[in-house]
Wavefront OBJ file of the C-alpha trace (Angstrom):
o trace
v 11.653 -6.680 22.696
v 13.266 -10.131 22.750
v 12.431 -10.887 19.114
v 15.041 -11.698 16.510
v 15.872 -8.948 14.046
v 13.690 -9.441 11.012
v 11.048 -11.601 12.716
v 8.314 -9.029 12.148
v 9.375 -8.583 8.523
v 9.082 -12.366 8.071
v 5.607 -12.328 9.633
v 4.475 -9.413 7.444
v 5.782 -11.176 4.327
v 3.909 -14.360 5.272
v 0.703 -12.357 5.699
v 1.189 -10.699 2.302
v 1.763 -14.090 0.696
v -1.498 -15.400 2.198
v -3.378 -12.263 1.136
v -2.320 -12.600 -2.506
v -2.391 -16.403 -2.724
v -5.282 -16.274 -5.188
v -3.280 -14.396 -7.841
v -3.121 -16.150 -11.157
v -0.019 -18.269 -11.706
v 1.079 -16.029 -14.579
v 2.107 -13.428 -11.994
v 5.255 -13.581 -9.898
v 4.480 -12.338 -6.409
v 7.397 -11.313 -4.198
v 6.390 -10.137 -0.729
v 8.655 -7.419 0.583
v 8.553 -6.237 4.181
v 10.999 -3.874 5.848
v 11.152 -3.187 9.566
v 11.727 0.309 10.953
v 15.399 -0.279 11.691
v 16.175 -2.028 8.439
v 15.662 -5.797 8.566
v 14.060 -7.124 5.377
v 12.336 -10.476 4.983
v 14.639 -13.241 3.706
v 12.882 -13.951 0.410
v 12.982 -10.256 -0.525
v 16.715 -10.067 0.214
v 17.270 -13.122 -1.979
v 15.098 -11.691 -4.769
v 16.738 -8.254 -4.645
v 20.230 -9.768 -4.542
v 19.451 -11.807 -7.645
v 17.997 -8.754 -9.341
v 21.134 -6.773 -8.489
v 23.315 -9.518 -9.991
v 21.277 -9.503 -13.202
v 21.472 -5.717 -13.464
v 25.242 -5.922 -12.887
v 25.597 -8.457 -15.718
v 23.848 -6.134 -18.137
v 25.457 -2.895 -16.982
v 28.910 -4.394 -16.306
v 28.940 -2.451 -12.997
v 29.697 -4.939 -10.229
v 28.326 -2.601 -7.535
v 24.779 -2.544 -8.946
v 23.485 -4.846 -6.195
v 24.798 -2.455 -3.551
v 23.357 0.501 -5.437
v 19.949 -1.196 -5.551
v 19.895 -1.697 -1.773
v 21.135 1.880 -1.240
v 18.340 3.265 -3.429
v 15.758 1.237 -1.516
v 17.194 2.463 1.776
v 16.960 6.097 0.675
v 13.401 5.543 -0.564
v 12.354 4.106 2.793
v 14.059 6.938 4.682
v 12.278 9.527 2.532
v 8.924 7.830 3.091
v 9.511 7.705 6.852
v 10.479 11.390 6.838
v 7.233 12.292 5.052
v 5.218 10.269 7.560
v 7.013 11.894 10.477
v 6.564 15.378 9.000
v 2.864 14.802 8.342
v 2.421 13.575 11.902
v 3.779 16.849 13.294
v 1.831 18.989 10.817
v -1.443 17.302 11.798
v -0.696 17.689 15.495
v 0.165 21.391 15.172
v -2.955 21.977 13.058
v -5.070 20.126 15.628
v -3.894 22.369 18.472
v -4.498 25.604 16.588
v -8.222 24.894 16.070
l 1 2 3 4 5 6 7 8 9 10 11 12 13 14 15 16 17 18 19 20 21 22 23 24 25 26 27 28 29 30 31 32 33 34 35 36 37 38 39 40 41 42 43 44 45 46 47 48 49 50 51 52 53 54 55 56 57 58 59 60 61 62 63 64 65 66 67 68 69 70 71 72 73 74 75 76 77 78 79 80 81 82 83 84 85 86 87 88 89 90 91 92 93 94 95 96 97
């Protein structure tokens, strides 16, 4: 386990960047990788922080950046819950056959 927190997210983001390197220059590609316990790759944190600041400027709500990260956290938790639930449903169904 001796890896730094976020190291796998950084590696996943680098792989995504290589995978989509051939995209046309008219597209902005932002790799986003989140580890199971929360670390996010550095470029995604920077991008999302900037996005939160821009939303806050328009909405005049200084907490928008925090809200953005909270919404992403809830989304990831929901997705993980669905995956976990589906894992148990498949296993129970497999034993009943």
